[in-house]
DOKOLPA-284541 format. One record per atom (N, C-alpha, C, O): atom name; chain; residue in one letter; x negated, y negated, z negated; residue number from 1. Coordinates in steps of 0.02 Angstrom, whole numbers. Each point is the difference from the previous one (the first is absolute). Example, Ala and Ser with C-alpha at 12.3 -4.5 7.8 and 13.67 -1.06 7.14 Angstrom:
# DOKOLPA-284541
{torke 'N' 'A' 'a' {-660 284 -390} 1}
{torke 'CA' 'A' 'a' {45 -59 0} 1}
{torke 'C' 'A' 'a' {-45 -60 0} 1}
{torke 'O' 'A' 'a' {-52 1 -33} 1}
{torke 'N' 'A' 's' {70 -54 69} 2}
{torke 'CA' 'A' 's' {-42 -59 -3} 2}
{torke 'C' 'A' 's' {39 -55 -37} 2}
{torke 'O' 'A' 's' {-25 -55 -8} 2}
This chain:
# DOKOLPA-284541
{torke 'N' 'A' 'm' {-287 147 -1035} 1}
{torke 'CA' 'A' 'm' {9 70 15} 1}
{torke 'C' 'A' 'm' {73 18 -16} 1}
{torke 'O' 'A' 'm' {27 -21 -51} 1}
{torke 'N' 'A' 'd' {3 60 94} 2}
{torke 'CA' 'A' 'd' {69 17 -6} 2}
{torke 'C' 'A' 'd' {9 58 -49} 2}
{torke 'O' 'A' 'd' {-44 43 -7} 2}
{torke 'N' 'A' 'k' {102 -41 -27} 3}
{torke 'CA' 'A' 'k' {13 53 -49} 3}
{torke 'C' 'A' 'k' {5 68 34} 3}
{torke 'O' 'A' 'k' {-14 51 -30} 3}
{torke 'N' 'A' 'd' {36 -50 93} 4}
{torke 'CA' 'A' 'd' {3 63 37} 4}
{torke 'C' 'A' 'd' {-69 29 12} 4}
{torke 'O' 'A' 'd' {-9 61 -1} 4}
{torke 'N' 'A' 'r' {-40 -104 11} 5}
{torke 'CA' 'A' 'r' {-69 24 9} 5}
{torke 'C' 'A' 'r' {-26 32 -64} 5}
{torke 'O' 'A' 'r' {-32 52 2} 5}
{torke 'N' 'A' 'i' {47 -83 -59} 6}
{torke 'CA' 'A' 'i' {-23 27 -64} 6}
{torke 'C' 'A' 'i' {35 65 -15} 6}
{torke 'O' 'A' 'i' {-33 49 -18} 6}
{torke 'N' 'A' 'a' {99 -47 26} 7}
{torke 'CA' 'A' 'a' {38 62 -13} 7}
{torke 'C' 'A' 'a' {-21 55 49} 7}
{torke 'O' 'A' 'a' {-6 58 -19} 7}
{torke 'N' 'A' 'g' {-5 -77 82} 8}
{torke 'CA' 'A' 'g' {-21 50 49} 8}
{torke 'C' 'A' 'g' {-68 29 -16} 8}
{torke 'O' 'A' 'g' {-10 60 7} 8}
{torke 'N' 'A' 's' {-36 -102 -28} 9}
{torke 'CA' 'A' 's' {-67 25 -18} 9}
{torke 'C' 'A' 's' {4 46 -60} 9}
{torke 'O' 'A' 's' {-35 50 -4} 9}
{torke 'N' 'A' 'a' {78 -68 -44} 10}
{torke 'CA' 'A' 'a' {9 43 -59} 10}
{torke 'C' 'A' 'a' {29 67 19} 10}
{torke 'O' 'A' 'a' {-24 52 -23} 10}
{torke 'N' 'A' 'k' {77 -52 64} 11}
{torke 'CA' 'A' 'k' {29 63 23} 11}
{torke 'C' 'A' 'k' {-50 42 38} 11}
{torke 'O' 'A' 'k' {-3 61 -7} 11}
{torke 'N' 'A' 'd' {-36 -93 49} 12}
{torke 'CA' 'A' 'd' {-51 34 39} 12}
{torke 'C' 'A' 'd' {-51 34 -46} 12}
{torke 'O' 'A' 'd' {-17 58 10} 12}
{torke 'N' 'A' 'f' {-6 -94 -60} 13}
{torke 'CA' 'A' 'f' {-48 28 -48} 13}
{torke 'C' 'A' 'f' {31 58 -39} 13}
{torke 'O' 'A' 'f' {-32 52 -7} 13}
{torke 'N' 'A' 'v' {93 -61 -18} 14}
{torke 'CA' 'A' 'v' {33 54 -38} 14}
{torke 'C' 'A' 'v' {12 60 45} 14}
{torke 'O' 'A' 'v' {-8 57 -22} 14}
{torke 'N' 'A' 'g' {27 -69 85} 15}
{torke 'CA' 'A' 'g' {11 55 46} 15}
{torke 'C' 'A' 'g' {-63 39 14} 15}
{torke 'O' 'A' 'g' {1 61 4} 15}
{torke 'N' 'A' 'k' {-58 -97 3} 16}
{torke 'CA' 'A' 'k' {-64 35 11} 16}
{torke 'C' 'A' 'k' {-18 42 -61} 16}
{torke 'O' 'A' 'k' {-23 57 6} 16}
{torke 'N' 'A' 'a' {33 -86 -66} 17}
{torke 'CA' 'A' 'a' {-15 37 -61} 17}
{torke 'C' 'A' 'a' {44 62 -6} 17}
{torke 'O' 'A' 'a' {-23 54 -18} 17}
{torke 'N' 'A' 'e' {88 -62 32} 18}
{torke 'CA' 'A' 'e' {46 56 -3} 18}
{torke 'C' 'A' 'e' {-18 54 50} 18}
{torke 'O' 'A' 'e' {6 60 -14} 18}
{torke 'N' 'A' 's' {-28 -81 73} 19}
{torke 'CA' 'A' 's' {-20 48 51} 19}
{torke 'C' 'A' 's' {-62 39 -22} 19}
{torke 'O' 'A' 's' {-4 60 11} 19}
{torke 'N' 'A' 'v' {-44 -95 -42} 20}
{torke 'CA' 'A' 'v' {-60 34 -24} 20}
{torke 'C' 'A' 'v' {17 49 -56} 20}
{torke 'O' 'A' 'v' {-27 56 -2} 20}
{torke 'N' 'A' 'v' {73 -75 -42} 21}
{torke 'CA' 'A' 'v' {21 45 -54} 21}
{torke 'C' 'A' 'v' {34 61 30} 21}
{torke 'O' 'A' 'v' {-11 56 -22} 21}
{torke 'N' 'A' 'g' {52 -67 74} 22}
{torke 'CA' 'A' 'g' {33 56 33} 22}
{torke 'C' 'A' 'g' {-50 46 34} 22}
{torke 'O' 'A' 'g' {9 61 0} 22}
{torke 'N' 'A' 'd' {-62 -90 29} 23}
{torke 'CA' 'A' 'd' {-53 41 31} 23}
{torke 'C' 'A' 'd' {-35 42 -52} 23}
{torke 'O' 'A' 'd' {-13 59 10} 23}
{torke 'N' 'A' 'm' {-4 -91 -66} 24}
{torke 'CA' 'A' 'm' {-37 36 -53} 24}
{torke 'C' 'A' 'm' {42 55 -32} 24}
{torke 'O' 'A' 'm' {-25 53 -16} 24}
{torke 'N' 'A' 'a' {90 -67 7} 25}
{torke 'CA' 'A' 'a' {44 49 -32} 25}
{torke 'C' 'A' 'a' {25 52 50} 25}
{torke 'O' 'A' 'a' {25 52 -19} 25}
{torke 'N' 'A' 'g' {-32 -67 82} 26}
{torke 'CA' 'A' 'g' {25 46 51} 26}
{torke 'C' 'A' 'g' {75 -3 8} 26}
{torke 'O' 'A' 'g' {31 46 26} 26}
{torke 'N' 'A' 'd' {-1 -101 -49} 27}
{torke 'CA' 'A' 'd' {72 -9 4} 27}
{torke 'C' 'A' 'd' {18 -40 63} 27}
{torke 'O' 'A' 'd' {-15 -59 5} 27}
{torke 'N' 'A' 'a' {45 93 42} 28}
{torke 'CA' 'A' 'a' {16 -31 64} 28}
{torke 'C' 'A' 'a' {53 -54 -8} 28}
{torke 'O' 'A' 'a' {-1 -50 36} 28}
{torke 'N' 'A' 'k' {48 59 -83} 29}
{torke 'CA' 'A' 'k' {53 -49 -10} 29}
{torke 'C' 'A' 'k' {-29 -66 -27} 29}
{torke 'O' 'A' 'k' {19 -54 23} 29}
{torke 'N' 'A' 't' {-64 58 -72} 30}
{torke 'CA' 'A' 't' {-32 -60 -27} 30}
{torke 'C' 'A' 't' {-43 -33 53} 30}
{torke 'O' 'A' 't' {-2 -62 5} 30}
{torke 'N' 'A' 'q' {-33 103 33} 31}
{torke 'CA' 'A' 'q' {-42 -27 53} 31}
{torke 'C' 'A' 'q' {42 -37 53} 31}
{torke 'O' 'A' 'q' {-19 -54 21} 31}
{torke 'N' 'A' 'a' {75 83 -1} 32}
{torke 'CA' 'A' 'a' {43 -32 50} 32}
{torke 'C' 'A' 'a' {31 -64 -28} 32}
{torke 'O' 'A' 'a' {6 -50 36} 32}
{torke 'N' 'A' 'a' {15 52 -99} 33}
{torke 'CA' 'A' 'a' {28 -60 -30} 33}
{torke 'C' 'A' 'a' {-52 -56 -4} 33}
{torke 'O' 'A' 'a' {17 -59 10} 33}
{torke 'N' 'A' 'g' {-79 77 -24} 34}
{torke 'CA' 'A' 'g' {-53 -50 -2} 34}
{torke 'C' 'A' 'g' {-13 -31 67} 34}
{torke 'O' 'A' 'g' {-9 -60 6} 34}
{torke 'N' 'A' 'r' {9 101 45} 35}
{torke 'CA' 'A' 'r' {-11 -26 68} 35}
{torke 'C' 'A' 'r' {59 -45 22} 35}
{torke 'O' 'A' 'r' {-11 -51 32} 35}
{torke 'N' 'A' 'a' {71 71 -51} 36}
{torke 'CA' 'A' 'a' {59 -42 17} 36}
{torke 'C' 'A' 'a' {-4 -67 -36} 36}
{torke 'O' 'A' 'a' {14 -52 29} 36}
{torke 'N' 'A' 'r' {-32 53 -94} 37}
{torke 'CA' 'A' 'r' {-6 -62 -37} 37}
{torke 'C' 'A' 'r' {-57 -43 29} 37}
{torke 'O' 'A' 'r' {6 -62 3} 37}
{torke 'N' 'A' 'e' {-60 94 17} 38}
{torke 'CA' 'A' 'e' {-56 -37 30} 38}
{torke 'C' 'A' 'e' {22 -33 65} 38}
{torke 'O' 'A' 'e' {-17 -58 13} 38}
{torke 'N' 'A' 'a' {55 93 28} 39}
{torke 'CA' 'A' 'a' {24 -28 63} 39}
{torke 'C' 'A' 'a' {48 -58 -14} 39}
{torke 'O' 'A' 'a' {-3 -52 34} 39}
{torke 'N' 'A' 'a' {48 60 -83} 40}
{torke 'CA' 'A' 'a' {46 -54 -17} 40}
{torke 'C' 'A' 'a' {-38 -62 -25} 40}
{torke 'O' 'A' 'a' {18 -56 16} 40}
{torke 'N' 'A' 'g' {-70 68 -55} 41}
{torke 'CA' 'A' 'g' {-40 -56 -24} 41}
{torke 'C' 'A' 'g' {-36 -35 56} 41}
{torke 'O' 'A' 'g' {-5 -62 1} 41}
{torke 'N' 'A' 't' {-21 100 47} 42}
{torke 'CA' 'A' 't' {-34 -31 57} 42}
{torke 'C' 'A' 't' {49 -42 41} 42}
{torke 'O' 'A' 't' {-17 -55 21} 42}
{torke 'N' 'A' 'v' {77 81 -10} 43}
{torke 'CA' 'A' 'v' {50 -38 38} 43}
{torke 'C' 'A' 'v' {20 -63 -37} 43}
{torke 'O' 'A' 'v' {5 -53 31} 43}
{torke 'N' 'A' 'q' {5 57 -97} 44}
{torke 'CA' 'A' 'q' {18 -59 -38} 44}
{torke 'C' 'A' 'q' {-56 -52 0} 44}
{torke 'O' 'A' 'q' {12 -60 3} 44}
{torke 'N' 'A' 'n' {-74 84 -7} 45}
{torke 'CA' 'A' 'n' {-57 -45 3} 45}
{torke 'C' 'A' 'n' {-3 -36 68} 45}
{torke 'O' 'A' 'n' {-12 -60 3} 45}
{torke 'N' 'A' 'l' {22 97 51} 46}
{torke 'CA' 'A' 'l' {0 -30 66} 46}
{torke 'C' 'A' 'l' {58 -51 8} 46}
{torke 'O' 'A' 'l' {-9 -51 32} 46}
{torke 'N' 'A' 'y' {66 67 -62} 47}
{torke 'CA' 'A' 'y' {56 -46 2} 47}
{torke 'C' 'A' 'y' {-18 -65 -37} 47}
{torke 'O' 'A' 'y' {16 -55 24} 47}
{torke 'N' 'A' 'g' {-48 61 -80} 48}
{torke 'CA' 'A' 'g' {-23 -59 -37} 48}
{torke 'C' 'A' 'g' {-50 -40 39} 48}
{torke 'O' 'A' 'g' {1 -62 -1} 48}
{torke 'N' 'A' 'q' {-46 96 36} 49}
{torke 'CA' 'A' 'q' {-49 -36 41} 49}
{torke 'C' 'A' 'q' {34 -38 57} 49}
{torke 'O' 'A' 'q' {-19 -57 15} 49}
{torke 'N' 'A' 'a' {70 88 15} 50}
{torke 'CA' 'A' 'a' {37 -34 54} 50}
{torke 'C' 'A' 'a' {37 -61 -27} 50}
{torke 'O' 'A' 'a' {2 -52 33} 50}
{torke 'N' 'A' 'k' {27 58 -92} 51}
{torke 'CA' 'A' 'k' {34 -57 -30} 51}
{torke 'C' 'A' 'k' {-49 -56 -14} 51}
{torke 'O' 'A' 'k' {15 -59 11} 51}
{torke 'N' 'A' 'd' {-75 76 -36} 52}
{torke 'CA' 'A' 'd' {-51 -51 -13} 52}
{torke 'C' 'A' 'd' {-21 -34 64} 52}
{torke 'O' 'A' 'd' {-7 -62 2} 52}
{torke 'N' 'A' 'a' {-2 101 51} 53}
{torke 'CA' 'A' 'a' {-21 -29 64} 53}
{torke 'C' 'A' 'a' {54 -46 28} 53}
{torke 'O' 'A' 'a' {-15 -54 26} 53}
{torke 'N' 'A' 'a' {78 74 -32} 54}
{torke 'CA' 'A' 'a' {55 -42 24} 54}
{torke 'C' 'A' 'a' {5 -64 -41} 54}
{torke 'O' 'A' 'a' {12 -54 28} 54}
{torke 'N' 'A' 'r' {-21 59 -93} 55}
{torke 'CA' 'A' 'r' {2 -59 -43} 55}
{torke 'C' 'A' 'r' {-57 -48 18} 55}
{torke 'O' 'A' 'r' {10 -60 4} 55}
{torke 'N' 'A' 'd' {-70 88 6} 56}
{torke 'CA' 'A' 'd' {-57 -42 18} 56}
{torke 'C' 'A' 'd' {11 -34 68} 56}
{torke 'O' 'A' 'd' {-18 -59 8} 56}
{torke 'N' 'A' 'a' {46 95 40} 57}
{torke 'CA' 'A' 'a' {13 -29 66} 57}
{torke 'C' 'A' 'a' {52 -56 -5} 57}
{torke 'O' 'A' 'a' {-6 -51 33} 57}
{torke 'N' 'A' 'g' {57 62 -73} 58}
{torke 'CA' 'A' 'g' {51 -51 -9} 58}
{torke 'C' 'A' 'g' {-28 -62 -33} 58}
{torke 'O' 'A' 'g' {16 -56 20} 58}
{torke 'N' 'A' 'e' {-58 65 -70} 59}
{torke 'CA' 'A' 'e' {-31 -57 -34} 59}
{torke 'C' 'A' 'e' {-46 -38 48} 59}
{torke 'O' 'A' 'e' {-2 -61 -2} 59}
{torke 'N' 'A' 'a' {-34 97 44} 60}
{torke 'CA' 'A' 'a' {-44 -32 49} 60}
{torke 'C' 'A' 'a' {41 -41 50} 60}
{torke 'O' 'A' 'a' {-20 -55 19} 60}
{torke 'N' 'A' 'a' {76 83 4} 61}
{torke 'CA' 'A' 'a' {43 -36 48} 61}
{torke 'C' 'A' 'a' {29 -63 -32} 61}
{torke 'O' 'A' 'a' {4 -52 32} 61}
{torke 'N' 'A' 'v' {18 58 -94} 62}
{torke 'CA' 'A' 'v' {27 -59 -35} 62}
{torke 'C' 'A' 'v' {-54 -53 -8} 62}
{torke 'O' 'A' 'v' {13 -60 9} 62}
{torke 'N' 'A' 's' {-72 81 -27} 63}
{torke 'CA' 'A' 's' {-55 -47 -9} 63}
{torke 'C' 'A' 's' {-17 -35 66} 63}
{torke 'O' 'A' 's' {-11 -61 1} 63}
{torke 'N' 'A' 'y' {9 99 54} 64}
{torke 'CA' 'A' 'y' {-14 -29 65} 64}
{torke 'C' 'A' 'y' {55 -50 20} 64}
{torke 'O' 'A' 'y' {-15 -55 24} 64}
{torke 'N' 'A' 'a' {78 73 -36} 65}
{torke 'CA' 'A' 'a' {55 -45 17} 65}
{torke 'C' 'A' 'a' {-2 -63 -43} 65}
{torke 'O' 'A' 'a' {13 -55 25} 65}
{torke 'N' 'A' 'r' {-30 63 -88} 66}
{torke 'CA' 'A' 'r' {-3 -58 -45} 66}
{torke 'C' 'A' 'r' {-56 -48 23} 66}
{torke 'O' 'A' 'r' {9 -61 1} 66}
{torke 'N' 'A' 'd' {-67 89 18} 67}
{torke 'CA' 'A' 'd' {-55 -41 24} 67}
{torke 'C' 'A' 'd' {19 -36 64} 67}
{torke 'O' 'A' 'd' {-15 -59 9} 67}
{torke 'N' 'A' 'a' {48 95 37} 68}
{torke 'CA' 'A' 'a' {21 -31 63} 68}
{torke 'C' 'A' 'a' {51 -56 -13} 68}
{torke 'O' 'A' 'a' {-3 -52 33} 68}
{torke 'N' 'A' 'y' {48 64 -80} 69}
{torke 'CA' 'A' 'y' {51 -51 -15} 69}
{torke 'C' 'A' 'y' {-32 -62 -32} 69}
{torke 'O' 'A' 'y' {18 -56 17} 69}
{torke 'N' 'A' 'e' {-65 68 -62} 70}
{torke 'CA' 'A' 'e' {-33 -56 -33} 70}
{torke 'C' 'A' 'e' {-43 -42 47} 70}
{torke 'O' 'A' 'e' {-8 -60 -10} 70}
{torke 'N' 'A' 'n' {-21 92 61} 71}
{torke 'CA' 'A' 'n' {-44 -34 47} 71}
{torke 'C' 'A' 'n' {33 -15 66} 71}
{torke 'O' 'A' 'n' {-34 -12 50} 71}
{torke 'N' 'A' 'r' {100 12 -47} 72}
{torke 'CA' 'A' 'r' {36 -8 63} 72}
{torke 'C' 'A' 'r' {-13 -67 33} 72}
{torke 'O' 'A' 'r' {-9 -3 61} 72}
{torke 'N' 'A' 'g' {7 -51 -99} 73}
{torke 'CA' 'A' 'g' {-12 -66 29} 73}
{torke 'C' 'A' 'g' {-70 -5 30} 73}
{torke 'O' 'A' 'g' {-9 -28 54} 73}
{torke 'N' 'A' 'e' {-39 54 -90} 74}
{torke 'CA' 'A' 'e' {-69 -2 24} 74}
{torke 'C' 'A' 'e' {-9 42 63} 74}
{torke 'O' 'A' 'e' {-34 -21 47} 74}
{torke 'N' 'A' 't' {65 79 -45} 75}
{torke 'CA' 'A' 't' {-5 44 58} 75}
{torke 'C' 'A' 't' {33 -32 61} 75}
{torke 'O' 'A' 't' {-27 2 55} 75}
{torke 'N' 'A' 'f' {86 -32 -66} 76}
{torke 'CA' 'A' 'f' {35 -34 56} 76}
{torke 'C' 'A' 'f' {-41 -58 26} 76}
{torke 'O' 'A' 'f' {-5 -11 60} 76}
{torke 'N' 'A' 'r' {-25 -27 -105} 77}
{torke 'CA' 'A' 'r' {-40 -58 19} 77}
{torke 'C' 'A' 'r' {-61 22 40} 77}
{torke 'O' 'A' 'r' {-18 -30 50} 77}
{torke 'N' 'A' 'd' {-15 84 -73} 78}
{torke 'CA' 'A' 'd' {-58 26 36} 78}
{torke 'C' 'A' 'd' {19 24 70} 78}
{torke 'O' 'A' 'd' {-36 -12 48} 78}
{torke 'N' 'A' 'g' {93 46 -43} 79}
{torke 'CA' 'A' 'g' {23 24 65} 79}
{torke 'C' 'A' 'g' {17 -57 47} 79}
{torke 'O' 'A' 'g' {-16 2 59} 79}
{torke 'N' 'A' 's' {49 -52 -85} 80}
{torke 'CA' 'A' 's' {18 -58 41} 80}
{torke 'C' 'A' 's' {-63 -36 25} 80}
{torke 'O' 'A' 's' {-2 -20 58} 80}
{torke 'N' 'A' 'q' {-47 14 -100} 81}
{torke 'CA' 'A' 'q' {-62 -33 20} 81}
{torke 'C' 'A' 'q' {-37 41 53} 81}
{torke 'O' 'A' 'q' {-29 -28 46} 81}
{torke 'N' 'A' 'a' {31 94 -53} 82}
{torke 'CA' 'A' 'a' {-33 43 49} 82}
{torke 'C' 'A' 'a' {34 -5 69} 82}
{torke 'O' 'A' 'a' {-34 -3 51} 82}
{torke 'N' 'A' 'v' {101 1 -51} 83}
{torke 'CA' 'A' 'v' {36 -6 63} 83}
{torke 'C' 'A' 'v' {-14 -68 32} 83}
{torke 'O' 'A' 'v' {-11 -4 60} 83}
{torke 'N' 'A' 'a' {12 -48 -101} 84}
{torke 'CA' 'A' 'a' {-13 -68 27} 84}
{torke 'C' 'A' 'a' {-70 -4 30} 84}
{torke 'O' 'A' 'a' {-10 -31 52} 84}
{torke 'N' 'A' 'k' {-39 62 -85} 85}
{torke 'CA' 'A' 'k' {-69 0 26} 85}
{torke 'C' 'A' 'k' {-3 37 66} 85}
{torke 'O' 'A' 'k' {-34 -22 47} 85}
{torke 'N' 'A' 's' {68 79 -43} 86}
{torke 'CA' 'A' 's' {0 39 62} 86}
{torke 'C' 'A' 's' {31 -39 57} 86}
{torke 'O' 'A' 's' {-24 2 57} 86}
{torke 'N' 'A' 'v' {78 -38 -71} 87}
{torke 'CA' 'A' 'v' {33 -40 52} 87}
{torke 'C' 'A' 'v' {-46 -58 22} 87}
{torke 'O' 'A' 'v' {-4 -15 59} 87}
{torke 'N' 'A' 'r' {-29 -16 -107} 88}
{torke 'CA' 'A' 'r' {-46 -54 18} 88}
{torke 'C' 'A' 'r' {-59 25 41} 88}
{torke 'O' 'A' 'r' {-22 -33 46} 88}
{torke 'N' 'A' 'd' {-3 92 -62} 89}
{torke 'CA' 'A' 'd' {-57 28 36} 89}
{torke 'C' 'A' 'd' {18 24 70} 89}
{torke 'O' 'A' 'd' {-41 -6 45} 89}
{torke 'N' 'A' 'n' {101 32 -37} 90}
{torke 'CA' 'A' 'n' {20 28 65} 90}
{torke 'C' 'A' 'n' {73 -17 14} 90}
{torke 'O' 'A' 'n' {44 42 -8} 90}
{torke 'N' 'A' 'p' {-30 -104 29} 91}
{torke 'CA' 'A' 'p' {70 -20 10} 91}
{torke 'C' 'A' 'p' {33 37 58} 91}
{torke 'O' 'A' 'p' {60 14 -3} 91}
{torke 'N' 'A' 'l' {-96 1 56} 92}
{torke 'CA' 'A' 'l' {29 34 57} 92}
{torke 'C' 'A' 'l' {21 71 -19} 92}
{torke 'O' 'A' 'l' {54 24 19} 92}
{torke 'N' 'A' 'g' {-97 10 -55} 93}
{torke 'CA' 'A' 'g' {17 68 -23} 93}
{torke 'C' 'A' 'g' {61 0 -45} 93}
{torke 'O' 'A' 'g' {43 44 5} 93}
{torke 'N' 'A' 'a' {-39 -93 -50} 94}
{torke 'CA' 'A' 'a' {57 -5 -45} 94}
{torke 'C' 'A' 'a' {64 -13 40} 94}
{torke 'O' 'A' 'a' {53 28 -16} 94}
{torke 'N' 'A' 'l' {-58 -70 66} 95}
{torke 'CA' 'A' 'l' {59 -15 42} 95}
{torke 'C' 'A' 'l' {22 62 38} 95}
{torke 'O' 'A' 'l' {60 13 5} 95}
{torke 'N' 'A' 'l' {-107 25 22} 96}
{torke 'CA' 'A' 'l' {18 62 36} 96}
{torke 'C' 'A' 'l' {31 51 -47} 96}
{torke 'O' 'A' 'l' {49 34 18} 96}
{torke 'N' 'A' 'i' {-75 -27 -78} 97}
{torke 'CA' 'A' 'i' {28 47 -48} 97}
{torke 'C' 'A' 'i' {71 -21 -19} 97}
{torke 'O' 'A' 'i' {46 41 -1} 97}
{torke 'N' 'A' 'a' {-36 -106 -14} 98}
{torke 'CA' 'A' 'a' {67 -24 -17} 98}
{torke 'C' 'A' 'a' {49 10 57} 98}
{torke 'O' 'A' 'a' {57 19 -10} 98}
{torke 'N' 'A' 'g' {-80 -32 72} 99}
{torke 'CA' 'A' 'g' {43 11 58} 99}
{torke 'C' 'A' 'g' {18 73 9} 99}
{torke 'O' 'A' 'g' {57 17 16} 99}
{torke 'N' 'A' 'g' {-106 27 -28} 100}
{torke 'CA' 'A' 'g' {14 72 5} 100}
{torke 'C' 'A' 'g' {50 24 -52} 100}
{torke 'O' 'A' 'g' {44 40 15} 100}
{torke 'N' 'A' 'i' {-51 -65 -75} 101}
{torke 'CA' 'A' 'i' {48 18 -53} 101}
{torke 'C' 'A' 'i' {70 -26 18} 101}
{torke 'O' 'A' 'i' {49 36 -9} 101}
{torke 'N' 'A' 'g' {-45 -98 33} 102}
{torke 'CA' 'A' 'g' {64 -27 21} 102}
{torke 'C' 'A' 'g' {31 39 57} 102}
{torke 'O' 'A' 'g' {61 12 -1} 102}
{torke 'N' 'A' 'f' {-101 9 50} 103}
{torke 'CA' 'A' 'f' {25 39 56} 103}
{torke 'C' 'A' 'f' {27 67 -24} 103}
{torke 'O' 'A' 'f' {53 22 21} 103}
{torke 'N' 'A' 'a' {-91 11 -66} 104}
{torke 'CA' 'A' 'a' {22 65 -26} 104}
{torke 'C' 'A' 'a' {65 -7 -40} 104}
{torke 'O' 'A' 'a' {44 43 7} 104}
{torke 'N' 'A' 'l' {-38 -95 -47} 105}
{torke 'CA' 'A' 'l' {62 -10 -37} 105}
{torke 'C' 'A' 'l' {59 -14 47} 105}
{torke 'O' 'A' 'l' {55 25 -11} 105}
{torke 'N' 'A' 'a' {-67 -64 64} 106}
{torke 'CA' 'A' 'a' {53 -14 48} 106}
{torke 'C' 'A' 'a' {22 64 35} 106}
{torke 'O' 'A' 'a' {60 10 11} 106}
{torke 'N' 'A' 'm' {-107 33 6} 107}
{torke 'CA' 'A' 'm' {17 63 33} 107}
{torke 'C' 'A' 'm' {41 45 -47} 107}
{torke 'O' 'A' 'm' {47 33 21} 107}
{torke 'N' 'A' 'l' {-65 -32 -84} 108}
{torke 'CA' 'A' 'l' {36 42 -48} 108}
{torke 'C' 'A' 'l' {71 -26 -12} 108}
{torke 'O' 'A' 'l' {47 39 -9} 108}
{torke 'N' 'A' 'm' {-40 -105 9} 109}
{torke 'CA' 'A' 'm' {65 -28 -16} 109}
{torke 'C' 'A' 'm' {48 -1 59} 109}
{torke 'O' 'A' 'm' {61 -2 -10} 109}
{torke 'N' 'A' 't' {-85 4 71} 110}
{torke 'CA' 'A' 't' {44 -3 58} 110}
{torke 'C' 'A' 't' {6 66 36} 110}
{torke 'O' 'A' 't' {29 2 55} 110}
{torke 'N' 'A' 'r' {-53 51 -82} 111}
{torke 'CA' 'A' 'r' {3 65 33} 111}
{torke 'C' 'A' 'r' {72 25 2} 111}
{torke 'O' 'A' 'r' {37 -6 -49} 111}
{torke 'N' 'A' 'q' {-17 33 105} 112}
{torke 'CA' 'A' 'q' {67 27 8} 112}
{torke 'C' 'A' 'q' {7 63 -41} 112}
{torke 'O' 'A' 'q' {-48 38 -6} 112}
{torke 'N' 'A' 'p' {106 -26 -23} 113}
{torke 'CA' 'A' 'p' {8 62 -38} 113}
{torke 'C' 'A' 'p' {-3 60 46} 113}
{torke 'O' 'A' 'p' {19 -3 58} 113}
{torke 'N' 'A' 'r' {-43 56 -84} 114}
{torke 'CA' 'A' 'r' {-6 61 40} 114}
{torke 'C' 'A' 'r' {69 32 9} 114}
{torke 'O' 'A' 'r' {40 2 -46} 114}
{torke 'N' 'A' 'r' {-29 21 107} 115}
{torke 'CA' 'A' 'r' {62 34 14} 115}
{torke 'C' 'A' 'r' {-15 74 5} 115}
{torke 'O' 'A' 'r' {-53 21 23} 115}
{torke 'N' 'A' 'p' {100 20 -46} 116}
{torke 'CA' 'A' 'p' {-13 72 6} 116}
{torke 'C' 'A' 'p' {0 20 74} 116}
{torke 'O' 'A' 'p' {35 -30 40} 116}
{torke 'N' 'A' 'p' {-73 80 -24} 117}
{torke 'CA' 'A' 'p' {-2 22 71} 117}
{torke 'C' 'A' 'p' {68 26 21} 117}
{torke 'O' 'A' 'p' {37 26 -41} 117}
{torke 'N' 'A' 'p' {-21 -33 105} 118}
{torke 'CA' 'A' 'p' {66 24 23} 118}
{torke 'C' 'A' 'p' {4 75 -5} 118}
{torke 'O' 'A' 'p' {-49 36 10} 118}
{torke 'N' 'A' 'r' {108 -14 -26} 119}
{torke 'CA' 'A' 'r' {11 73 -5} 119}
{torke 'C' 'A' 'r' {24 25 68} 119}
{torke 'O' 'A' 'r' {47 -27 30} 119}
{torke 'N' 'A' 'w' {-80 77 -6} 120}
{torke 'CA' 'A' 'w' {20 30 63} 120}
{torke 'C' 'A' 'w' {48 56 -15} 120}
{torke 'O' 'A' 'w' {-15 46 -39} 120}
{torke 'N' 'A' 'r' {70 -50 70} 121}
{torke 'CA' 'A' 'r' {49 53 -11} 121}
{torke 'C' 'A' 'r' {9 39 65} 121}
{torke 'O' 'A' 'r' {12 -28 54} 121}
{torke 'N' 'A' 'y' {-18 90 -61} 122}
{torke 'CA' 'A' 'y' {10 44 57} 122}
{torke 'C' 'A' 'y' {66 37 -9} 122}
{torke 'O' 'A' 'y' {10 35 -50} 122}
{torke 'N' 'A' 'y' {32 -44 97} 123}
{torke 'CA' 'A' 'y' {65 35 -2} 123}
{torke 'C' 'A' 'y' {-3 55 52} 123}
{torke 'O' 'A' 'y' {-8 -14 60} 123}
{torke 'N' 'A' 'g' {13 72 -81} 124}
{torke 'CA' 'A' 'g' {-3 51 51} 124}
{torke 'C' 'A' 'g' {29 65 -19} 124}
{torke 'O' 'A' 'g' {0 47 40} 124}
């Protein structure tokens, strides 16, 4: 739990108490100060919650990346075996896919650069 969440909850509680005291005493200034402190506490608590959520998301991403890094050889081996099995099961389809990828790469690499459209000038 983040220290901002604890401080925010404390401010929120104190602000509510101050607001109730202001209501009971009929003092508008104390009541307004209590509501302001309560709002500040709520904002600080929400800020602490956001920091906690960001920290948790960062830790989850690091954990996922660490797992992927540790299992990289196994994952690559599994993928290679799956591709080899697909090629063995359907060699014609694999050949057509490889040819299509090669054709697309050739088209991308030999494309003429675009020229800007001609400017029409009217003299009159």
